[in-house]
VMD Tcl script that builds the backbone (N, CA, C; Angstrom):
set m [mol new atoms 465]
animate dup $m
set s [atomselect $m all]
$s set {name element resname resid chain x y z} {
  {N N MET 1 A -56.844 -34.614 -37.133}
  {CA C MET 1 A -58.115 -34.978 -37.076}
  {C C MET 1 A -58.502 -35.976 -36.185}
  {N N LEU 2 A -57.405 -36.735 -35.779}
  {CA C LEU 2 A -57.561 -38.465 -35.318}
  {C C LEU 2 A -57.543 -37.440 -33.706}
  {N N PHE 3 A -56.580 -37.096 -33.081}
  {CA C PHE 3 A -56.624 -36.068 -31.889}
  {C C PHE 3 A -57.770 -35.977 -31.427}
  {N N LEU 4 A -58.283 -34.907 -32.561}
  {CA C LEU 4 A -59.403 -34.363 -31.926}
  {C C LEU 4 A -60.497 -35.164 -32.105}
  {N N ILE 5 A -60.843 -36.018 -32.609}
  {CA C ILE 5 A -61.723 -36.585 -32.559}
  {C C ILE 5 A -61.599 -37.521 -31.399}
  {N N THR 6 A -60.435 -37.712 -31.105}
  {CA C THR 6 A -60.401 -38.829 -30.218}
  {C C THR 6 A -60.299 -38.089 -28.454}
  {N N TYR 7 A -59.863 -37.259 -28.722}
  {CA C TYR 7 A -59.972 -36.090 -27.587}
  {C C TYR 7 A -61.698 -36.156 -27.214}
  {N N ILE 8 A -62.460 -35.838 -27.663}
  {CA C ILE 8 A -63.412 -35.156 -27.466}
  {C C ILE 8 A -64.521 -36.423 -27.300}
  {N N SER 9 A -63.948 -38.245 -27.863}
  {CA C SER 9 A -64.696 -38.910 -27.886}
  {C C SER 9 A -64.185 -39.886 -25.992}
  {N N SER 10 A -62.678 -39.694 -25.954}
  {CA C SER 10 A -62.453 -39.744 -24.429}
  {C C SER 10 A -63.132 -39.161 -23.165}
  {N N VAL 11 A -63.183 -37.769 -23.531}
  {CA C VAL 11 A -63.937 -36.742 -22.787}
  {C C VAL 11 A -65.398 -37.759 -22.416}
  {N N VAL 12 A -66.012 -37.824 -23.420}
  {CA C VAL 12 A -67.572 -38.264 -23.103}
  {C C VAL 12 A -67.479 -39.773 -22.363}
  {N N LEU 13 A -66.584 -40.496 -22.998}
  {CA C LEU 13 A -66.700 -41.842 -22.864}
  {C C LEU 13 A -65.968 -42.164 -21.369}
  {N N ILE 14 A -65.029 -41.331 -21.027}
  {CA C ILE 14 A -64.803 -40.752 -19.323}
  {C C ILE 14 A -65.721 -40.871 -18.439}
  {N N ASN 15 A -66.665 -39.462 -19.347}
  {CA C ASN 15 A -67.556 -39.271 -17.926}
  {C C ASN 15 A -68.671 -40.242 -17.706}
  {N N TYR 16 A -69.000 -41.182 -18.821}
  {CA C TYR 16 A -70.401 -41.835 -19.256}
  {C C TYR 16 A -69.471 -42.857 -18.274}
  {N N ALA 17 A -68.500 -43.257 -18.527}
  {CA C ALA 17 A -67.720 -44.472 -17.457}
  {C C ALA 17 A -67.923 -44.199 -16.104}
  {N N PHE 18 A -67.593 -42.825 -15.693}
  {CA C PHE 18 A -67.675 -42.551 -14.577}
  {C C PHE 18 A -69.223 -42.547 -13.558}
  {N N SER 19 A -70.080 -42.310 -14.539}
  {CA C SER 19 A -71.569 -42.599 -14.254}
  {C C SER 19 A -72.178 -43.778 -14.116}
  {N N VAL 20 A -71.739 -44.545 -15.021}
  {CA C VAL 20 A -72.190 -46.252 -14.874}
  {C C VAL 20 A -71.597 -47.051 -14.181}
  {N N ALA 21 A -69.962 -46.441 -13.746}
  {CA C ALA 21 A -69.528 -47.712 -13.159}
  {C C ALA 21 A -68.766 -46.591 -12.015}
  {N N PRO 22 A -68.848 -46.113 -10.965}
  {CA C PRO 22 A -68.442 -45.261 -10.499}
  {C C PRO 22 A -67.507 -45.983 -9.522}
  {N N GLN 23 A -67.521 -47.142 -8.918}
  {CA C GLN 23 A -66.812 -48.335 -8.235}
  {C C GLN 23 A -65.359 -48.435 -9.361}
  {N N LEU 24 A -65.482 -48.001 -10.174}
  {CA C LEU 24 A -64.078 -48.013 -11.011}
  {C C LEU 24 A -63.107 -46.831 -10.631}
  {N N ASP 25 A -63.310 -46.079 -9.803}
  {CA C ASP 25 A -62.900 -44.779 -10.370}
  {C C ASP 25 A -61.393 -44.828 -10.526}
  {N N ILE 26 A -60.651 -45.591 -9.970}
  {CA C ILE 26 A -59.051 -45.507 -10.125}
  {C C ILE 26 A -58.822 -45.751 -11.740}
  {N N VAL 27 A -59.622 -46.743 -11.970}
  {CA C VAL 27 A -59.247 -47.422 -13.574}
  {C C VAL 27 A -59.689 -45.739 -14.636}
  {N N TRP 28 A -60.878 -45.255 -13.937}
  {CA C TRP 28 A -61.297 -44.040 -14.862}
  {C C TRP 28 A -60.285 -42.761 -14.435}
  {N N SER 29 A -59.621 -42.552 -13.172}
  {CA C SER 29 A -58.672 -41.625 -12.987}
  {C C SER 29 A -57.351 -41.943 -13.857}
  {N N ALA 30 A -57.013 -43.095 -13.734}
  {CA C ALA 30 A -55.325 -43.450 -14.735}
  {C C ALA 30 A -55.960 -43.119 -16.234}
  {N N TRP 31 A -57.404 -43.444 -16.878}
  {CA C TRP 31 A -57.624 -42.758 -18.209}
  {C C TRP 31 A -57.617 -41.683 -18.393}
  {N N GLY 32 A -57.958 -40.430 -17.162}
  {CA C GLY 32 A -58.227 -39.069 -17.025}
  {C C GLY 32 A -56.548 -38.507 -17.605}
  {N N GLY 33 A -55.734 -39.511 -17.626}
  {CA C GLY 33 A -54.273 -38.812 -17.995}
  {C C GLY 33 A -54.010 -38.784 -19.313}
  {N N LEU 34 A -54.717 -39.964 -20.109}
  {CA C LEU 34 A -54.670 -39.512 -21.620}
  {C C LEU 34 A -55.421 -38.529 -21.991}
  {N N VAL 35 A -56.700 -38.125 -21.267}
  {CA C VAL 35 A -57.316 -36.905 -21.619}
  {C C VAL 35 A -56.575 -35.408 -21.789}
  {N N PHE 36 A -55.550 -35.687 -20.740}
  {CA C PHE 36 A -54.656 -34.369 -20.620}
  {C C PHE 36 A -53.575 -34.494 -21.866}
  {N N VAL 37 A -53.233 -35.414 -22.180}
  {CA C VAL 37 A -52.337 -35.854 -23.003}
  {C C VAL 37 A -53.039 -35.135 -24.627}
  {N N LEU 38 A -53.847 -35.925 -24.847}
  {CA C LEU 38 A -54.883 -35.236 -25.734}
  {C C LEU 38 A -55.230 -33.665 -25.812}
  {N N ARG 39 A -55.733 -33.679 -25.238}
  {CA C ARG 39 A -56.326 -31.785 -24.780}
  {C C ARG 39 A -54.769 -30.997 -25.133}
  {N N ASP 40 A -53.335 -31.655 -24.811}
  {CA C ASP 40 A -52.403 -30.794 -25.073}
  {C C ASP 40 A -52.010 -31.077 -26.456}
  {N N MET 41 A -52.311 -32.032 -27.280}
  {CA C MET 41 A -52.025 -32.212 -28.559}
  {C C MET 41 A -52.906 -31.275 -29.728}
  {N N VAL 42 A -54.418 -31.329 -29.257}
  {CA C VAL 42 A -55.394 -30.636 -29.655}
  {C C VAL 42 A -55.163 -29.206 -29.640}
  {N N GLN 43 A -54.460 -28.979 -28.525}
  {CA C GLN 43 A -53.828 -27.447 -28.384}
  {C C GLN 43 A -52.580 -27.113 -29.163}
  {N N THR 44 A -52.127 -28.158 -29.374}
  {CA C THR 44 A -51.073 -27.864 -30.496}
  {C C THR 44 A -51.326 -27.306 -31.582}
  {N N ARG 45 A -52.144 -28.235 -32.182}
  {CA C ARG 45 A -52.323 -28.499 -33.596}
  {C C ARG 45 A -53.528 -27.287 -33.960}
  {N N PHE 46 A -54.907 -26.775 -32.808}
  {CA C PHE 46 A -55.645 -25.933 -33.083}
  {C C PHE 46 A -55.784 -24.993 -32.042}
  {N N GLY 47 A -54.286 -24.866 -31.261}
  {CA C GLY 47 A -54.418 -23.365 -30.614}
  {C C GLY 47 A -55.334 -23.478 -29.534}
  {N N HIS 48 A -56.195 -22.263 -29.377}
  {CA C HIS 48 A -57.197 -21.817 -28.415}
  {C C HIS 48 A -58.508 -22.413 -28.939}
  {N N GLY 49 A -58.557 -23.222 -30.144}
  {CA C GLY 49 A -59.507 -23.429 -30.757}
  {C C GLY 49 A -60.029 -24.472 -29.946}
  {N N ALA 50 A -59.369 -25.174 -29.138}
  {CA C ALA 50 A -59.638 -26.472 -28.087}
  {C C ALA 50 A -60.642 -26.116 -27.438}
  {N N ILE 51 A -60.817 -25.336 -27.007}
  {CA C ILE 51 A -61.996 -24.573 -26.284}
  {C C ILE 51 A -63.455 -25.061 -27.063}
  {N N VAL 52 A -63.080 -24.799 -28.208}
  {CA C VAL 52 A -64.536 -25.619 -28.767}
  {C C VAL 52 A -64.468 -26.959 -29.034}
  {N N ALA 53 A -63.445 -27.748 -29.124}
  {CA C ALA 53 A -63.555 -29.172 -28.796}
  {C C ALA 53 A -63.998 -29.455 -27.501}
  {N N MET 54 A -63.435 -28.561 -26.218}
  {CA C MET 54 A -63.820 -28.927 -25.024}
  {C C MET 54 A -65.566 -28.843 -24.871}
  {N N LEU 55 A -66.068 -27.795 -25.304}
  {CA C LEU 55 A -67.218 -27.633 -25.133}
  {C C LEU 55 A -68.221 -28.366 -25.465}
  {N N ALA 56 A -67.970 -29.150 -26.933}
  {CA C ALA 56 A -68.475 -30.031 -27.628}
  {C C ALA 56 A -68.417 -31.402 -26.861}
  {N N ALA 57 A -67.488 -31.169 -26.496}
  {CA C ALA 57 A -67.657 -32.741 -25.116}
  {C C ALA 57 A -68.470 -32.830 -24.462}
  {N N LEU 58 A -68.014 -31.602 -23.471}
  {CA C LEU 58 A -68.873 -31.496 -22.570}
  {C C LEU 58 A -70.147 -31.274 -22.802}
  {N N VAL 59 A -70.727 -31.176 -23.597}
  {CA C VAL 59 A -72.618 -30.967 -24.363}
  {C C VAL 59 A -73.022 -32.587 -24.294}
  {N N LEU 60 A -72.124 -33.302 -25.258}
  {CA C LEU 60 A -72.301 -34.567 -25.319}
  {C C LEU 60 A -72.000 -35.649 -24.192}
  {N N SER 61 A -71.280 -34.496 -23.217}
  {CA C SER 61 A -71.067 -35.508 -21.717}
  {C C SER 61 A -72.388 -35.529 -20.808}
  {N N TYR 62 A -72.776 -33.760 -21.148}
  {CA C TYR 62 A -74.191 -33.956 -20.680}
  {C C TYR 62 A -75.158 -34.867 -20.867}
  {N N VAL 63 A -75.578 -34.830 -22.187}
  {CA C VAL 63 A -76.692 -35.616 -22.812}
  {C C VAL 63 A -76.417 -37.051 -22.305}
  {N N THR 64 A -75.154 -37.692 -22.196}
  {CA C THR 64 A -74.883 -38.780 -21.899}
  {C C THR 64 A -74.479 -39.676 -20.757}
  {N N SER 65 A -74.168 -38.575 -19.816}
  {CA C SER 65 A -73.804 -38.874 -18.562}
  {C C SER 65 A -74.895 -38.527 -17.440}
  {N N ASP 66 A -74.179 -38.655 -16.330}
  {CA C ASP 66 A -74.885 -38.450 -14.899}
  {C C ASP 66 A -74.464 -36.871 -15.115}
  {N N PRO 67 A -75.651 -35.705 -14.849}
  {CA C PRO 67 A -75.767 -34.353 -15.206}
  {C C PRO 67 A -74.372 -34.363 -13.900}
  {N N THR 68 A -74.612 -34.522 -12.857}
  {CA C THR 68 A -73.366 -34.473 -11.727}
  {C C THR 68 A -71.621 -34.414 -12.072}
  {N N ILE 69 A -71.768 -35.448 -12.988}
  {CA C ILE 69 A -70.449 -35.735 -13.744}
  {C C ILE 69 A -69.915 -34.997 -14.275}
  {N N ALA 70 A -71.083 -34.566 -15.539}
  {CA C ALA 70 A -70.885 -33.940 -16.691}
  {C C ALA 70 A -70.268 -32.353 -15.873}
  {N N LEU 71 A -71.183 -31.666 -15.062}
  {CA C LEU 71 A -71.231 -30.305 -14.592}
  {C C LEU 71 A -69.586 -30.464 -13.739}
  {N N ALA 72 A -69.247 -31.251 -13.155}
  {CA C ALA 72 A -67.447 -31.458 -12.019}
  {C C ALA 72 A -66.739 -31.448 -13.447}
  {N N SER 73 A -67.075 -32.125 -14.612}
  {CA C SER 73 A -65.838 -32.211 -15.852}
  {C C SER 73 A -65.989 -30.398 -16.304}
  {N N ALA 74 A -67.420 -30.168 -16.766}
  {CA C ALA 74 A -67.187 -28.803 -16.931}
  {C C ALA 74 A -66.549 -27.877 -16.077}
  {N N THR 75 A -66.907 -27.768 -14.762}
  {CA C THR 75 A -66.035 -26.833 -14.053}
  {C C THR 75 A -64.335 -26.804 -14.199}
  {N N ALA 76 A -63.918 -28.713 -14.203}
  {CA C ALA 76 A -62.417 -28.661 -13.746}
  {C C ALA 76 A -61.884 -28.125 -15.256}
  {N N PHE 77 A -62.613 -28.745 -16.362}
  {CA C PHE 77 A -61.774 -28.202 -17.325}
  {C C PHE 77 A -61.827 -27.031 -17.837}
  {N N ALA 78 A -62.913 -25.950 -17.147}
  {CA C ALA 78 A -63.111 -24.488 -17.659}
  {C C ALA 78 A -61.683 -24.197 -16.336}
  {N N VAL 79 A -61.474 -24.369 -15.112}
  {CA C VAL 79 A -60.610 -23.825 -14.749}
  {C C VAL 79 A -59.181 -24.158 -15.375}
  {N N SER 80 A -58.848 -25.501 -15.922}
  {CA C SER 80 A -57.784 -25.691 -16.404}
  {C C SER 80 A -57.707 -24.963 -17.419}
  {N N GLU 81 A -58.445 -25.026 -18.678}
  {CA C GLU 81 A -58.209 -24.547 -19.700}
  {C C GLU 81 A -58.128 -22.731 -19.690}
  {N N CYS 82 A -58.675 -21.920 -18.631}
  {CA C CYS 82 A -58.503 -20.578 -18.100}
  {C C CYS 82 A -56.804 -20.453 -17.743}
  {N N ILE 83 A -56.138 -21.365 -17.080}
  {CA C ILE 83 A -54.812 -21.603 -16.897}
  {C C ILE 83 A -54.292 -22.159 -18.064}
  {N N ASP 84 A -54.334 -22.904 -18.851}
  {CA C ASP 84 A -53.888 -23.175 -20.100}
  {C C ASP 84 A -53.321 -22.119 -21.146}
  {N N TRP 85 A -54.590 -21.199 -20.943}
  {CA C TRP 85 A -54.900 -19.986 -21.804}
  {C C TRP 85 A -53.739 -19.161 -21.741}
  {N N LEU 86 A -54.116 -18.550 -20.228}
  {CA C LEU 86 A -52.828 -17.915 -19.295}
  {C C LEU 86 A -51.624 -18.102 -20.002}
  {N N VAL 87 A -51.120 -19.557 -19.468}
  {CA C VAL 87 A -49.927 -19.760 -19.934}
  {C C VAL 87 A -49.266 -19.486 -21.245}
  {N N PHE 88 A -50.217 -20.166 -22.349}
  {CA C PHE 88 A -49.970 -20.138 -23.801}
  {C C PHE 88 A -50.379 -18.582 -24.027}
  {N N SER 89 A -50.634 -17.662 -23.375}
  {CA C SER 89 A -51.051 -16.428 -24.099}
  {C C SER 89 A -49.716 -15.752 -23.493}
  {N N VAL 90 A -49.296 -15.664 -22.028}
  {CA C VAL 90 A -48.129 -14.909 -21.544}
  {C C VAL 90 A -47.106 -15.205 -21.715}
  {N N THR 91 A -46.416 -16.560 -21.604}
  {CA C THR 91 A -45.331 -16.843 -21.593}
  {C C THR 91 A -45.220 -17.153 -22.909}
  {N N LYS 92 A -43.646 -16.678 -22.998}
  {CA C LYS 92 A -43.100 -16.788 -24.488}
  {C C LYS 92 A -41.882 -17.892 -24.517}
  {N N ARG 93 A -41.992 -19.023 -23.776}
  {CA C ARG 93 A -41.125 -20.089 -23.621}
  {C C ARG 93 A -41.475 -21.221 -25.056}
  {N N PRO 94 A -40.663 -22.126 -25.256}
  {CA C PRO 94 A -41.351 -22.910 -26.444}
  {C C PRO 94 A -41.751 -23.595 -26.056}
  {N N LEU 95 A -42.891 -24.170 -27.166}
  {CA C LEU 95 A -43.876 -24.780 -26.975}
  {C C LEU 95 A -44.292 -25.826 -26.122}
  {N N HIS 96 A -43.095 -27.090 -25.912}
  {CA C HIS 96 A -43.408 -27.811 -25.039}
  {C C HIS 96 A -42.865 -27.519 -23.561}
  {N N ASP 97 A -42.273 -26.234 -23.528}
  {CA C ASP 97 A -42.199 -25.889 -22.036}
  {C C ASP 97 A -43.394 -25.122 -21.592}
  {N N ARG 98 A -44.276 -24.684 -22.734}
  {CA C ARG 98 A -45.620 -24.292 -22.083}
  {C C ARG 98 A -46.528 -25.390 -21.828}
  {N N LEU 99 A -46.703 -26.591 -22.373}
  {CA C LEU 99 A -47.644 -27.393 -21.943}
  {C C LEU 99 A -47.170 -27.845 -20.873}
  {N N TRP 100 A -45.680 -27.966 -20.355}
  {CA C TRP 100 A -45.736 -28.690 -19.179}
  {C C TRP 100 A -45.802 -27.851 -17.688}
  {N N ILE 101 A -45.509 -26.481 -18.233}
  {CA C ILE 101 A -45.655 -25.330 -17.212}
  {C C ILE 101 A -47.309 -25.625 -17.069}
  {N N SER 102 A -48.400 -25.012 -18.144}
  {CA C SER 102 A -49.461 -25.146 -18.112}
  {C C SER 102 A -50.270 -26.293 -17.319}
  {N N SER 103 A -49.285 -27.533 -17.599}
  {CA C SER 103 A -50.132 -28.705 -17.045}
  {C C SER 103 A -49.571 -28.579 -15.595}
  {N N ALA 104 A -48.102 -28.458 -15.194}
  {CA C ALA 104 A -47.737 -28.065 -13.674}
  {C C ALA 104 A -48.739 -27.262 -12.905}
  {N N LEU 105 A -49.459 -26.558 -13.397}
  {CA C LEU 105 A -50.161 -25.713 -12.633}
  {C C LEU 105 A -51.530 -26.091 -12.486}
  {N N SER 106 A -52.301 -26.595 -14.080}
  {CA C SER 106 A -53.918 -27.100 -13.974}
  {C C SER 106 A -54.012 -28.658 -13.607}
  {N N ILE 107 A -53.357 -28.763 -13.927}
  {CA C ILE 107 A -53.751 -30.787 -13.489}
  {C C ILE 107 A -53.939 -31.165 -11.545}
  {N N PRO 108 A -53.262 -30.051 -10.820}
  {CA C PRO 108 A -53.654 -30.285 -9.764}
  {C C PRO 108 A -54.882 -29.917 -9.118}
  {N N LEU 109 A -55.463 -28.263 -9.986}
  {CA C LEU 109 A -56.311 -28.046 -9.820}
  {C C LEU 109 A -58.044 -28.567 -10.546}
  {N N ASP 110 A -57.505 -29.225 -11.781}
  {CA C ASP 110 A -58.177 -29.932 -12.458}
  {C C ASP 110 A -59.029 -31.343 -10.911}
  {N N THR 111 A -57.950 -32.197 -10.914}
  {CA C THR 111 A -57.730 -33.057 -10.746}
  {C C THR 111 A -58.634 -32.750 -9.083}
  {N N PHE 112 A -58.339 -31.578 -7.791}
  {CA C PHE 112 A -59.123 -31.726 -7.143}
  {C C PHE 112 A -60.629 -30.931 -7.138}
  {N N ILE 113 A -60.775 -30.266 -8.136}
  {CA C ILE 113 A -62.044 -29.983 -8.126}
  {C C ILE 113 A -62.806 -31.357 -8.676}
  {N N PHE 114 A -62.731 -31.637 -10.062}
  {CA C PHE 114 A -63.606 -32.917 -10.326}
  {C C PHE 114 A -64.020 -34.090 -9.316}
  {N N TYR 115 A -62.683 -34.333 -8.745}
  {CA C TYR 115 A -62.722 -35.463 -7.840}
  {C C TYR 115 A -63.700 -34.578 -6.627}
  {N N GLY 116 A -63.481 -33.622 -5.890}
  {CA C GLY 116 A -64.344 -33.202 -4.923}
  {C C GLY 116 A -65.701 -33.139 -5.245}
  {N N MET 117 A -66.120 -32.709 -6.310}
  {CA C MET 117 A -67.290 -32.423 -6.825}
  {C C MET 117 A -68.331 -33.748 -7.047}
  {N N ILE 118 A -67.327 -34.703 -7.238}
  {CA C ILE 118 A -68.540 -35.881 -7.554}
  {C C ILE 118 A -68.079 -36.777 -5.774}
  {N N ASP 119 A -67.201 -36.165 -4.992}
  {CA C ASP 119 A -67.315 -37.037 -3.733}
  {C C ASP 119 A -66.430 -38.299 -3.914}
  {N N ALA 120 A -65.244 -38.093 -4.291}
  {CA C ALA 120 A -64.735 -39.312 -4.989}
  {C C ALA 120 A -63.209 -39.294 -4.511}
  {N N MET 121 A -62.782 -38.303 -3.694}
  {CA C MET 121 A -61.404 -37.832 -3.395}
  {C C MET 121 A -61.047 -38.628 -2.274}
  {N N THR 122 A -60.617 -39.730 -2.758}
  {CA C THR 122 A -59.557 -41.035 -2.236}
  {C C THR 122 A -58.444 -40.590 -2.140}
  {N N PRO 123 A -57.594 -40.908 -1.504}
  {CA C PRO 123 A -55.632 -40.858 -1.684}
  {C C PRO 123 A -55.452 -42.067 -3.131}
  {N N GLY 124 A -56.173 -43.124 -2.962}
  {CA C GLY 124 A -55.959 -43.885 -4.515}
  {C C GLY 124 A -56.288 -43.284 -5.830}
  {N N VAL 125 A -57.299 -42.763 -5.769}
  {CA C VAL 125 A -57.732 -42.247 -7.057}
  {C C VAL 125 A -57.150 -40.633 -6.898}
  {N N ILE 126 A -56.561 -40.231 -6.023}
  {CA C ILE 126 A -56.231 -38.469 -6.396}
  {C C ILE 126 A -54.670 -39.208 -6.983}
  {N N LEU 127 A -53.871 -39.715 -6.134}
  {CA C LEU 127 A -52.598 -40.512 -6.702}
  {C C LEU 127 A -52.357 -40.699 -7.841}
  {N N THR 128 A -53.563 -41.670 -8.414}
  {CA C THR 128 A -53.274 -42.428 -9.710}
  {C C THR 128 A -53.832 -41.282 -10.733}
  {N N ALA 129 A -54.828 -40.167 -10.544}
  {CA C ALA 129 A -55.065 -39.305 -11.517}
  {C C ALA 129 A -53.862 -38.259 -11.712}
  {N N LEU 130 A -53.290 -38.159 -10.470}
  {CA C LEU 130 A -52.217 -37.081 -10.449}
  {C C LEU 130 A -51.130 -37.507 -11.045}
  {N N GLY 131 A -50.566 -38.834 -11.095}
  {CA C GLY 131 A -49.791 -39.935 -11.370}
  {C C GLY 131 A -49.817 -40.128 -13.207}
  {N N SER 132 A -51.296 -40.275 -13.510}
  {CA C SER 132 A -51.050 -40.484 -15.042}
  {C C SER 132 A -51.148 -39.321 -15.441}
  {N N LYS 133 A -51.700 -38.071 -15.189}
  {CA C LYS 133 A -51.489 -36.942 -15.804}
  {C C LYS 133 A -50.663 -36.488 -16.129}
  {N N PHE 134 A -49.551 -36.069 -15.409}
  {CA C PHE 134 A -47.784 -35.832 -15.078}
  {C C PHE 134 A -47.172 -36.792 -15.798}
  {N N ALA 135 A -47.421 -37.951 -15.902}
  {CA C ALA 135 A -46.585 -39.162 -16.591}
  {C C ALA 135 A -46.889 -39.110 -18.152}
  {N N GLY 136 A -48.161 -38.508 -18.623}
  {CA C GLY 136 A -48.405 -38.621 -20.007}
  {C C GLY 136 A -48.091 -37.160 -20.541}
  {N N VAL 137 A -48.188 -36.447 -19.925}
  {CA C VAL 137 A -47.369 -34.854 -20.435}
  {C C VAL 137 A -46.201 -34.890 -19.966}
  {N N THR 138 A -45.276 -35.933 -19.296}
  {CA C THR 138 A -44.140 -35.538 -19.560}
  {C C THR 138 A -43.476 -36.399 -20.590}
  {N N VAL 139 A -44.373 -37.548 -21.020}
  {CA C VAL 139 A -43.587 -38.331 -22.029}
  {C C VAL 139 A -43.929 -37.225 -22.883}
  {N N VAL 140 A -45.177 -36.327 -23.466}
  {CA C VAL 140 A -45.408 -35.322 -24.443}
  {C C VAL 140 A -44.619 -34.438 -24.190}
  {N N TRP 141 A -43.621 -33.785 -23.352}
  {CA C TRP 141 A -42.481 -32.691 -23.072}
  {C C TRP 141 A -41.473 -33.583 -23.836}
  {N N LEU 142 A -41.146 -34.848 -23.375}
  {CA C LEU 142 A -39.781 -35.231 -23.783}
  {C C LEU 142 A -39.829 -35.416 -25.269}
  {N N ALA 143 A -40.597 -36.332 -25.693}
  {CA C ALA 143 A -41.207 -36.586 -27.208}
  {C C ALA 143 A -40.956 -35.097 -27.776}
  {N N MET 144 A -41.523 -33.430 -27.461}
  {CA C MET 144 A -41.480 -32.630 -27.936}
  {C C MET 144 A -40.020 -32.029 -28.079}
  {N N ALA 145 A -39.515 -32.170 -26.705}
  {CA C ALA 145 A -37.897 -31.740 -26.235}
  {C C ALA 145 A -36.967 -32.255 -27.086}
  {N N TRP 146 A -36.961 -33.711 -27.498}
  {CA C TRP 146 A -36.268 -34.446 -28.489}
  {C C TRP 146 A -36.348 -34.261 -29.762}
  {N N ARG 147 A -37.502 -34.127 -30.331}
  {CA C ARG 147 A -37.968 -33.537 -31.594}
  {C C ARG 147 A -37.109 -32.131 -31.751}
  {N N LEU 148 A -37.229 -31.266 -31.350}
  {CA C LEU 148 A -36.854 -29.939 -30.995}
  {C C LEU 148 A -35.362 -29.720 -31.343}
  {N N ARG 149 A -34.275 -30.846 -30.259}
  {CA C ARG 149 A -32.884 -31.139 -30.458}
  {C C ARG 149 A -32.721 -31.980 -31.783}
  {N N LYS 150 A -33.297 -32.959 -32.371}
  {CA C LYS 150 A -33.215 -33.568 -33.427}
  {C C LYS 150 A -32.752 -32.476 -34.306}
  {N N ALA 151 A -34.136 -31.543 -34.376}
  {CA C ALA 151 A -34.388 -30.825 -35.644}
  {C C ALA 151 A -32.891 -29.610 -35.390}
  {N N ALA 152 A -32.650 -29.492 -34.557}
  {CA C ALA 152 A -31.550 -28.696 -34.241}
  {C C ALA 152 A -30.225 -28.941 -34.629}
  {N N CYS 153 A -29.883 -30.366 -34.273}
  {CA C CYS 153 A -28.452 -30.818 -34.926}
  {C C CYS 153 A -28.808 -31.272 -36.414}
  {N N ALA 154 A -29.889 -31.195 -37.120}
  {CA C ALA 154 A -29.636 -31.464 -38.364}
  {C C ALA 154 A -29.574 -30.386 -38.890}
  {N N GLY 155 A -30.497 -29.145 -38.679}
  {CA C GLY 155 A -30.221 -27.902 -39.070}
  {C C GLY 155 A -29.020 -27.121 -38.966}
}
mol reanalyze $m
mol bondsrecalc $m
mol representation Tube
mol addrep $m
């Protein structure tokens, strides 16, 4: 439940932060990496129910943030969630591999859609957003792979 609450809160807070202090876009784009990690944790625990959490976060974002930011966030999340759904539904690989595969496909699209829609597509922002998101997902992937290997060795 902690991941769910943290995920929804982070989406709302990051969209609010982009609305009130857009000049700190590099800071907010680094924070975006955490949102992807949290989304993966919510998907791990709640499956495709993560879409409900995303919708709640986006409705709250629309109420608390600049509507342009909320729309960009909703559009980017919708595209990345569709990719995640497809990877999770079609791929039969282990969970940690599906998380990384879906992220490898969805992170670039999410990043370019969001920053393109809010006219903040600068090299620093894009590199920070992509770097933080891929770093976060890789840490999750490594942790899950380590736990899987540890369980296999113990069993």
